[in-house]
C-alpha positions as protocol buffer text, in pm:
chain_id: "A"
residue {
  index: 1
  type: UNK
  ca { x: 607 y: -420 z: -2474 }
}
residue {
  index: 2
  type: UNK
  ca { x: 692 y: -626 z: -2129 }
}
residue {
  index: 3
  type: UNK
  ca { x: 625 y: -492 z: -1806 }
}
residue {
  index: 4
  type: UNK
  ca { x: 762 y: -663 z: -1505 }
}
residue {
  index: 5
  type: UNK
  ca { x: 470 y: -517 z: -1284 }
}
residue {
  index: 6
  type: UNK
  ca { x: 186 y: -570 z: -1520 }
}
residue {
  index: 7
  type: UNK
  ca { x: 80 y: -981 z: -1519 }
}
residue {
  index: 8
  type: UNK
  ca { x: -45 y: -1106 z: -1846 }
}
residue {
  index: 9
  type: UNK
  ca { x: -274 y: -1385 z: -1675 }
}
residue {
  index: 10
  type: UNK
  ca { x: -483 y: -1159 z: -1444 }
}
residue {
  index: 11
  type: UNK
  ca { x: -781 y: -966 z: -1540 }
}
residue {
  index: 12
  type: UNK
  ca { x: -716 y: -564 z: -1543 }
}
residue {
  index: 13
  type: UNK
  ca { x: -826 y: -408 z: -1223 }
}
residue {
  index: 14
  type: UNK
  ca { x: -1071 y: -125 z: -1214 }
}
residue {
  index: 15
  type: UNK
  ca { x: -873 y: 205 z: -1098 }
}
residue {
  index: 16
  type: UNK
  ca { x: -1040 y: 180 z: -728 }
}
residue {
  index: 17
  type: UNK
  ca { x: -851 y: -135 z: -657 }
}
residue {
  index: 18
  type: UNK
  ca { x: -532 y: -108 z: -469 }
}
residue {
  index: 19
  type: UNK
  ca { x: -240 y: -181 z: -602 }
}
residue {
  index: 20
  type: UNK
  ca { x: 57 y: -259 z: -411 }
}
residue {
  index: 21
  type: UNK
  ca { x: 337 y: -71 z: -490 }
}
residue {
  index: 22
  type: UNK
  ca { x: 710 y: -154 z: -363 }
}
residue {
  index: 23
  type: UNK
  ca { x: 852 y: 76 z: -86 }
}
residue {
  index: 24
  type: UNK
  ca { x: 1183 y: 181 z: -289 }
}
residue {
  index: 25
  type: UNK
  ca { x: 893 y: 272 z: -539 }
}
residue {
  index: 26
  type: UNK
  ca { x: 810 y: 597 z: -298 }
}
residue {
  index: 27
  type: UNK
  ca { x: 444 y: 462 z: -139 }
}
residue {
  index: 28
  type: UNK
  ca { x: 306 y: 654 z: 160 }
}
residue {
  index: 29
  type: UNK
  ca { x: 89 y: 516 z: 392 }
}
residue {
  index: 30
  type: UNK
  ca { x: -318 y: 535 z: 289 }
}
residue {
  index: 31
  type: UNK
  ca { x: -648 y: 479 z: 435 }
}
residue {
  index: 32
  type: UNK
  ca { x: -573 y: 147 z: 383 }
}
residue {
  index: 33
  type: UNK
  ca { x: -288 y: 111 z: 652 }
}
residue {
  index: 34
  type: UNK
  ca { x: -342 y: 138 z: 1009 }
}
residue {
  index: 35
  type: UNK
  ca { x: -392 y: 490 z: 1061 }
}
residue {
  index: 36
  type: UNK
  ca { x: -470 y: 769 z: 831 }
}
residue {
  index: 37
  type: UNK
  ca { x: -306 y: 934 z: 532 }
}
residue {
  index: 38
  type: UNK
  ca { x: 19 y: 1156 z: 670 }
}
residue {
  index: 39
  type: UNK
  ca { x: -86 y: 1450 z: 403 }
}
residue {
  index: 40
  type: UNK
  ca { x: -451 y: 1398 z: 564 }
}
residue {
  index: 41
  type: UNK
  ca { x: -308 y: 1442 z: 959 }
}
residue {
  index: 42
  type: UNK
  ca { x: -59 y: 1753 z: 841 }
}
residue {
  index: 43
  type: UNK
  ca { x: -389 y: 1922 z: 739 }
}
residue {
  index: 44
  type: UNK
  ca { x: -575 y: 1855 z: 1017 }
}
residue {
  index: 45
  type: UNK
  ca { x: -323 y: 1935 z: 1236 }
}
residue {
  index: 46
  type: UNK
  ca { x: -275 y: 2269 z: 1066 }
}
residue {
  index: 47
  type: UNK
  ca { x: -661 y: 2321 z: 1032 }
}
residue {
  index: 48
  type: UNK
  ca { x: -639 y: 2296 z: 1438 }
}
residue {
  index: 49
  type: UNK
  ca { x: -355 y: 2524 z: 1481 }
}
residue {
  index: 50
  type: UNK
  ca { x: -469 y: 2803 z: 1237 }
}
residue {
  index: 51
  type: UNK
  ca { x: -841 y: 2783 z: 1421 }
}
residue {
  index: 52
  type: UNK
  ca { x: -707 y: 2836 z: 1746 }
}
residue {
  index: 53
  type: UNK
  ca { x: -450 y: 3104 z: 1672 }
}
residue {
  index: 54
  type: UNK
  ca { x: -798 y: 3251 z: 1530 }
}
residue {
  index: 55
  type: UNK
  ca { x: -934 y: 3201 z: 1883 }
}
residue {
  index: 56
  type: UNK
  ca { x: -1234 y: 3047 z: 1677 }
}
residue {
  index: 57
  type: UNK
  ca { x: -1424 y: 2737 z: 1864 }
}
residue {
  index: 58
  type: UNK
  ca { x: -1478 y: 2435 z: 1665 }
}
residue {
  index: 59
  type: UNK
  ca { x: -1857 y: 2521 z: 1683 }
}
residue {
  index: 60
  type: UNK
  ca { x: -1804 y: 2891 z: 1565 }
}
residue {
  index: 61
  type: UNK
  ca { x: -1609 y: 2742 z: 1255 }
}
residue {
  index: 62
  type: UNK
  ca { x: -1867 y: 2433 z: 1179 }
}
residue {
  index: 63
  type: UNK
  ca { x: -2160 y: 2678 z: 1192 }
}
residue {
  index: 64
  type: UNK
  ca { x: -2001 y: 2902 z: 913 }
}
residue {
  index: 65
  type: UNK
  ca { x: -1900 y: 2606 z: 720 }
}
residue {
  index: 66
  type: UNK
  ca { x: -2232 y: 2430 z: 733 }
}
residue {
  index: 67
  type: UNK
  ca { x: -2098 y: 2152 z: 936 }
}
residue {
  index: 68
  type: UNK
  ca { x: -2160 y: 1991 z: 1309 }
}
residue {
  index: 69
  type: UNK
  ca { x: -1840 y: 2044 z: 1581 }
}
residue {
  index: 70
  type: UNK
  ca { x: -1782 y: 1691 z: 1553 }
}
residue {
  index: 71
  type: UNK
  ca { x: -1757 y: 1655 z: 1180 }
}
residue {
  index: 72
  type: UNK
  ca { x: -1490 y: 1966 z: 1237 }
}
residue {
  index: 73
  type: UNK
  ca { x: -1324 y: 1771 z: 1503 }
}
residue {
  index: 74
  type: UNK
  ca { x: -1314 y: 1465 z: 1253 }
}
residue {
  index: 75
  type: UNK
  ca { x: -1120 y: 1668 z: 1000 }
}
residue {
  index: 76
  type: UNK
  ca { x: -847 y: 1811 z: 1270 }
}
residue {
  index: 77
  type: UNK
  ca { x: -801 y: 1469 z: 1384 }
}
residue {
  index: 78
  type: UNK
  ca { x: -800 y: 1332 z: 1024 }
}
residue {
  index: 79
  type: UNK
  ca { x: -1022 y: 1054 z: 1110 }
}
residue {
  index: 80
  type: UNK
  ca { x: -1222 y: 1205 z: 789 }
}
residue {
  index: 81
  type: UNK
  ca { x: -1061 y: 1352 z: 469 }
}
residue {
  index: 82
  type: UNK
  ca { x: -1102 y: 1706 z: 400 }
}
residue {
  index: 83
  type: UNK
  ca { x: -1222 y: 1771 z: -15 }
}
residue {
  index: 84
  type: UNK
  ca { x: -1093 y: 2041 z: -207 }
}
residue {
  index: 85
  type: UNK
  ca { x: -1412 y: 2209 z: -235 }
}
residue {
  index: 86
  type: UNK
  ca { x: -1457 y: 2204 z: 159 }
}
residue {
  index: 87
  type: UNK
  ca { x: -1044 y: 2283 z: 164 }
}
residue {
  index: 88
  type: UNK
  ca { x: -1123 y: 2571 z: 16 }
}
residue {
  index: 89
  type: UNK
  ca { x: -1418 y: 2724 z: 207 }
}
residue {
  index: 90
  type: UNK
  ca { x: -1236 y: 2686 z: 526 }
}
residue {
  index: 91
  type: UNK
  ca { x: -941 y: 2843 z: 383 }
}
residue {
  index: 92
  type: UNK
  ca { x: -1207 y: 3154 z: 291 }
}
residue {
  index: 93
  type: UNK
  ca { x: -1356 y: 3175 z: 620 }
}
residue {
  index: 94
  type: UNK
  ca { x: -1008 y: 3135 z: 801 }
}
residue {
  index: 95
  type: UNK
  ca { x: -848 y: 3369 z: 542 }
}
residue {
  index: 96
  type: UNK
  ca { x: -562 y: 3197 z: 397 }
}
residue {
  index: 97
  type: UNK
  ca { x: -479 y: 3071 z: 78 }
}
residue {
  index: 98
  type: UNK
  ca { x: -572 y: 2651 z: 69 }
}
residue {
  index: 99
  type: UNK
  ca { x: -198 y: 2585 z: -8 }
}
residue {
  index: 100
  type: UNK
  ca { x: -157 y: 2671 z: 388 }
}
residue {
  index: 101
  type: UNK
  ca { x: -271 y: 2393 z: 506 }
}
residue {
  index: 102
  type: UNK
  ca { x: -7 y: 2169 z: 298 }
}
residue {
  index: 103
  type: UNK
  ca { x: 293 y: 2433 z: 415 }
}
residue {
  index: 104
  type: UNK
  ca { x: 555 y: 2257 z: 586 }
}
residue {
  index: 105
  type: UNK
  ca { x: 414 y: 1923 z: 466 }
}
residue {
  index: 106
  type: UNK
  ca { x: 740 y: 1676 z: 360 }
}
residue {
  index: 107
  type: UNK
  ca { x: 1013 y: 1870 z: 528 }
}
residue {
  index: 108
  type: UNK
  ca { x: 1299 y: 1670 z: 668 }
}
residue {
  index: 109
  type: UNK
  ca { x: 1249 y: 1672 z: 1043 }
}
residue {
  index: 110
  type: UNK
  ca { x: 1436 y: 1965 z: 1168 }
}
residue {
  index: 111
  type: UNK
  ca { x: 1678 y: 1945 z: 1475 }
}
residue {
  index: 112
  type: UNK
  ca { x: 1607 y: 1994 z: 1789 }
}
residue {
  index: 113
  type: UNK
  ca { x: 1485 y: 2349 z: 1935 }
}
residue {
  index: 114
  type: UNK
  ca { x: 1438 y: 2518 z: 2213 }
}
residue {
  index: 115
  type: UNK
  ca { x: 1647 y: 2352 z: 2431 }
}
residue {
  index: 116
  type: UNK
  ca { x: 1460 y: 1990 z: 2397 }
}
residue {
  index: 117
  type: UNK
  ca { x: 1599 y: 1645 z: 2396 }
}
residue {
  index: 118
  type: UNK
  ca { x: 1689 y: 1492 z: 2138 }
}
residue {
  index: 119
  type: UNK
  ca { x: 1458 y: 1216 z: 2137 }
}
residue {
  index: 120
  type: UNK
  ca { x: 1190 y: 1399 z: 2245 }
}
residue {
  index: 121
  type: UNK
  ca { x: 883 y: 1374 z: 2077 }
}
residue {
  index: 122
  type: UNK
  ca { x: 826 y: 1795 z: 2135 }
}
residue {
  index: 123
  type: UNK
  ca { x: 1017 y: 1876 z: 1811 }
}
residue {
  index: 124
  type: UNK
  ca { x: 994 y: 2262 z: 1700 }
}
residue {
  index: 125
  type: UNK
  ca { x: 643 y: 2170 z: 1531 }
}
residue {
  index: 126
  type: UNK
  ca { x: 528 y: 2011 z: 1826 }
}
residue {
  index: 127
  type: UNK
  ca { x: 599 y: 2319 z: 2018 }
}
residue {
  index: 128
  type: UNK
  ca { x: 385 y: 2525 z: 1779 }
}
residue {
  index: 129
  type: UNK
  ca { x: 44 y: 2292 z: 1855 }
}
residue {
  index: 130
  type: UNK
  ca { x: 83 y: 2333 z: 2243 }
}
residue {
  index: 131
  type: UNK
  ca { x: -206 y: 2508 z: 2344 }
}
residue {
  index: 132
  type: UNK
  ca { x: -15 y: 2734 z: 2562 }
}
residue {
  index: 133
  type: UNK
  ca { x: 192 y: 2849 z: 2268 }
}
residue {
  index: 134
  type: UNK
  ca { x: -89 y: 2921 z: 2079 }
}
residue {
  index: 135
  type: UNK
  ca { x: -286 y: 3124 z: 2330 }
}
residue {
  index: 136
  type: UNK
  ca { x: 51 y: 3352 z: 2363 }
}
residue {
  index: 137
  type: UNK
  ca { x: 121 y: 3371 z: 1995 }
}
residue {
  index: 138
  type: UNK
  ca { x: -311 y: 3507 z: 1991 }
}
residue {
  index: 139
  type: UNK
  ca { x: -241 y: 3723 z: 2267 }
}
residue {
  index: 140
  type: UNK
  ca { x: 75 y: 3889 z: 2136 }
}
residue {
  index: 141
  type: UNK
  ca { x: -127 y: 4029 z: 1847 }
}
residue {
  index: 142
  type: UNK
  ca { x: -424 y: 4137 z: 2058 }
}
residue {
  index: 143
  type: UNK
  ca { x: -185 y: 4439 z: 2145 }
}
residue {
  index: 144
  type: UNK
  ca { x: -256 y: 4682 z: 1928 }
}
residue {
  index: 145
  type: UNK
  ca { x: 6 y: 4954 z: 1974 }
}
residue {
  index: 146
  type: UNK
  ca { x: 306 y: 4841 z: 1720 }
}
residue {
  index: 147
  type: UNK
  ca { x: 581 y: 5021 z: 1988 }
}
residue {
  index: 148
  type: UNK
  ca { x: 426 y: 4804 z: 2270 }
}
residue {
  index: 149
  type: UNK
  ca { x: 436 y: 4486 z: 2087 }
}
residue {
  index: 150
  type: UNK
  ca { x: 796 y: 4515 z: 1992 }
}
residue {
  index: 151
  type: UNK
  ca { x: 925 y: 4582 z: 2335 }
}
residue {
  index: 152
  type: UNK
  ca { x: 736 y: 4225 z: 2456 }
}
residue {
  index: 153
  type: UNK
  ca { x: 912 y: 4051 z: 2185 }
}
residue {
  index: 154
  type: UNK
  ca { x: 1229 y: 4214 z: 2305 }
}
residue {
  index: 155
  type: UNK
  ca { x: 1146 y: 4150 z: 2685 }
}
residue {
  index: 156
  type: UNK
  ca { x: 1025 y: 3761 z: 2561 }
}
residue {
  index: 157
  type: UNK
  ca { x: 1402 y: 3734 z: 2366 }
}
residue {
  index: 158
  type: UNK
  ca { x: 1577 y: 3869 z: 2716 }
}
residue {
  index: 159
  type: UNK
  ca { x: 1381 y: 3621 z: 2907 }
}
residue {
  index: 160
  type: UNK
  ca { x: 1474 y: 3291 z: 2677 }
}
residue {
  index: 161
  type: UNK
  ca { x: 1846 y: 3369 z: 2715 }
}
residue {
  index: 162
  type: UNK
  ca { x: 1859 y: 3286 z: 3051 }
}
C-alpha cells in the first residue's frame, strides 16, 4: 500500500527520532523548538498558582516531595517536564486531582476581562496569576465565618462596579 508520508528509499527510523509533521496536521511546539512545550508551560503555571493559593513555599513543597526547591522552580517555569508519577505525588501533596493541572488547556483565548485593553497581555488567566490576586483569594478563604465572607464578597462586587 502506497503512503505519501513514507519514503520507501529511506531506512526506518526509531520511534525516538523526530518525524516532521506539516503544520496543517496539528503539530504543536515541542522541546525541539525554541522553548518548552505549551502543555508543560500550562502545567507549570497551574502548579505555581495552586502552590501560592495554598500559601506553600517552593521549599516546603520540595521538602514534601523529597526534591530541592530549584527542581520545583524548574517545574513551574517548564524548564523540566513533570513526569506522570511526580505529577501524581504533587497532586496528592496539594490535595487536588492530577487533572487539575490540565484544566483550561487548549481553550480558545477568552475576551478581555476586567476592563483590560484588547491588545494587553493581561487576559483573565493572567489576572489569576498575579500575586495580588492570589493573596486576595488566599486571605478571603482564611475568613472562618461564612456570613462575613459573603459580606466581603458583596463589598468587593460593589466596589468593582464603581
